C-alpha positions as CSV (number, residue, x, y, z in Angstrom):
1,X,12.0,-14.9,8.8
2,X,13.4,-11.8,10.7
3,X,13.5,-9.6,7.5
4,X,9.8,-10.2,6.8
5,X,8.9,-9.7,10.5
6,X,10.6,-6.3,10.4
7,X,8.9,-5.4,7.2
8,X,5.5,-6.4,8.6
9,X,6.2,-4.4,11.7
10,X,7.0,-1.4,9.6
11,X,3.8,-1.6,7.7
12,X,1.8,-2.1,10.9
13,X,3.5,0.9,12.5
14,X,2.7,3.1,9.4
15,X,-0.9,1.9,9.4
16,X,-1.3,2.5,13.1
17,X,0.2,6.0,12.8
18,X,-2.1,6.8,9.8
19,X,-5.2,5.6,11.7
20,X,-4.2,7.4,14.8
21,X,-3.5,10.7,13.1
22,X,-6.3,10.7,10.6
23,X,-8.7,9.3,13.1
24,X,-8.5,12.6,15.0
25,X,-10.4,14.4,12.3
26,X,-14.2,15.0,12.6
27,X,-16.3,13.6,9.8
28,X,-16.8,17.2,8.6
29,X,-13.1,17.8,8.5
30,X,-12.5,14.5,6.7
31,X,-14.8,15.5,3.9
32,X,-13.3,18.9,3.4
33,X,-11.5,19.6,0.1
34,X,-9.3,22.6,-0.5
35,X,-9.9,22.3,-4.3
36,X,-11.7,19.8,-6.6
37,X,-8.4,18.2,-7.7
38,X,-7.1,17.4,-4.1
39,X,-8.3,14.4,-2.3
40,X,-9.8,14.8,1.2
41,X,-9.0,12.5,4.1
42,X,-11.9,10.1,3.2
43,X,-10.7,9.8,-0.4
44,X,-7.1,9.2,0.7
45,X,-8.2,6.6,3.1
46,X,-10.5,4.8,0.7
47,X,-7.7,4.9,-1.9
48,X,-5.3,3.3,0.6
49,X,-7.8,0.6,1.3
50,X,-8.3,-0.3,-2.4
51,X,-4.7,0.0,-3.3
52,X,-3.5,-2.1,-0.4
53,X,-6.3,-4.7,-0.8
54,X,-5.2,-5.2,-4.4
55,X,-1.5,-5.3,-3.5
56,X,-2.0,-7.9,-0.8
57,X,-4.2,-10.0,-3.1
58,X,-1.6,-9.7,-5.8
59,X,1.2,-10.9,-3.5
60,X,-0.9,-13.9,-2.4
61,X,-1.6,-14.6,-6.1
62,X,2.1,-14.3,-7.0
63,X,3.1,-16.6,-4.1
64,X,0.7,-19.3,-5.1
65,X,1.6,-19.0,-8.8
66,X,5.3,-19.3,-7.9
67,X,4.7,-22.4,-5.8
68,X,2.8,-24.0,-8.7
69,X,5.7,-23.3,-11.0
70,X,3.8,-20.7,-13.0
71,X,5.2,-17.3,-11.9
72,X,3.1,-14.3,-12.9
73,X,6.3,-12.4,-13.9
74,X,9.1,-13.8,-16.0
75,X,10.5,-10.6,-17.5
76,X,13.5,-8.5,-16.7
77,X,13.8,-7.5,-13.0
78,X,14.4,-3.8,-13.6
79,X,14.1,-2.9,-9.9
80,X,16.3,-5.7,-8.5
81,X,18.1,-4.8,-5.3
82,X,16.4,-1.4,-5.0
83,X,14.4,-0.2,-2.1
84,X,10.8,0.9,-2.6
85,X,11.8,4.6,-2.0
86,X,14.4,4.3,-4.7
87,X,12.0,2.6,-7.1
88,X,9.3,5.3,-6.6
89,X,11.9,8.1,-7.1
90,X,12.8,6.5,-10.4
91,X,9.4,5.6,-11.7
92,X,6.8,8.1,-10.4
93,X,5.9,11.6,-11.4
94,X,5.0,14.4,-9.0
95,X,1.2,13.7,-9.3
96,X,0.4,10.3,-10.7
97,X,-2.9,9.2,-12.2
98,X,-4.4,6.5,-9.9
99,X,-5.5,3.3,-11.6
100,X,-9.3,3.0,-11.6
101,X,-9.2,-0.1,-9.4
102,X,-7.5,1.8,-6.6
103,X,-9.4,5.1,-7.1
104,X,-11.7,6.4,-4.4
105,X,-15.2,5.8,-5.7
106,X,-17.6,5.1,-2.9
107,X,-17.2,7.9,-0.4
108,X,-18.9,7.5,3.0
109,X,-17.6,8.0,6.4
110,X,-14.0,8.2,7.5
111,X,-14.7,5.9,10.4
112,X,-15.7,3.1,7.9
113,X,-12.6,3.5,5.8
114,X,-10.2,3.6,8.8
115,X,-11.8,0.4,10.0
116,X,-11.5,-1.2,6.6
117,X,-7.9,-0.1,6.3
118,X,-7.1,-1.6,9.8
119,X,-8.6,-4.9,8.7
120,X,-5.9,-5.4,6.1
121,X,-3.2,-6.1,8.6
122,X,-4.4,-9.6,9.3
123,X,-4.2,-10.9,5.7
124,X,-0.8,-9.3,5.4
125,X,0.4,-11.0,8.6
126,X,-1.0,-14.3,7.3
127,X,0.9,-13.8,4.1
128,X,4.1,-13.1,6.0
129,X,3.6,-16.4,7.9
130,X,3.0,-18.3,4.6
131,X,6.2,-16.7,3.2
132,X,8.4,-17.6,6.2
133,X,10.6,-20.1,4.3
134,X,10.4,-18.5,0.8
135,X,13.0,-16.5,-1.1
136,X,11.3,-13.1,-1.2
137,X,13.3,-11.9,-4.2
138,X,12.0,-14.7,-6.4
139,X,8.3,-13.9,-5.9
140,X,7.4,-11.0,-8.2
141,X,4.2,-9.1,-8.3
142,X,4.4,-6.1,-10.8
143,X,3.1,-2.7,-9.8
144,X,1.2,-0.7,-12.4
145,X,3.5,2.3,-12.2
146,X,6.8,0.9,-11.0
147,X,7.0,-2.5,-12.8
148,X,8.2,-5.7,-11.3
149,X,8.6,-5.7,-7.5
150,X,9.6,-8.6,-5.3
151,X,7.8,-9.4,-2.1
152,X,10.4,-7.5,0.0
153,X,9.9,-4.4,-2.2
154,X,6.1,-4.9,-2.0
155,X,6.1,-4.8,1.8
156,X,8.3,-1.7,1.7
157,X,6.0,-0.2,-0.8
158,X,3.0,-0.6,1.5
159,X,4.8,1.3,4.3
160,X,5.9,4.0,1.8
161,X,2.4,4.4,0.4
162,X,0.7,4.6,3.8
163,X,3.2,7.3,4.9
164,X,2.8,9.2,1.6
165,X,-1.0,9.5,2.1
166,X,-0.7,10.3,5.8
167,X,1.5,13.2,4.7
168,X,-1.0,14.3,2.1
169,X,-3.8,14.3,4.7
170,X,-1.6,16.2,7.1
171,X,-0.8,18.7,4.4
172,X,-4.5,19.6,4.3
173,X,-3.8,21.5,7.6
174,X,-6.7,20.2,9.5
175,X,-4.6,18.8,12.4
């Protein structure tokens, strides 16, 4: 499906750009925090891993539930037809509270979290292959802040989210 191929390529490009840019930091730079309430590069990267891991798992879950005739979402589609950027603009505040499941909590090295983040492209590509003949707008996996998102929106959201955190790391002024 050309649309899904394009979305997958956009996520891959965002992921590669994040890993390339953030990977230029030394471990010392990656641990630096300008203040206690601002995430450093390690925390941003760990958060991206957990959030994306959960999002990809949720899309697989929604796909299999839909195929089994038991969709995980049956409510109103309040975001129907919107792009991920439009949805975020409507549903997010300036500084959101991250759900505990996606919060950075382990720490460690930047190199580890960049490797872990890179590893998520394959399960996403496998999902895209599985979804090749599916109607992307009928498979819904809700987002904790934004509500019901279809698979197209979820792929767009992954790209948006990676770019958002790359910009946050860049704003630390270390590169």
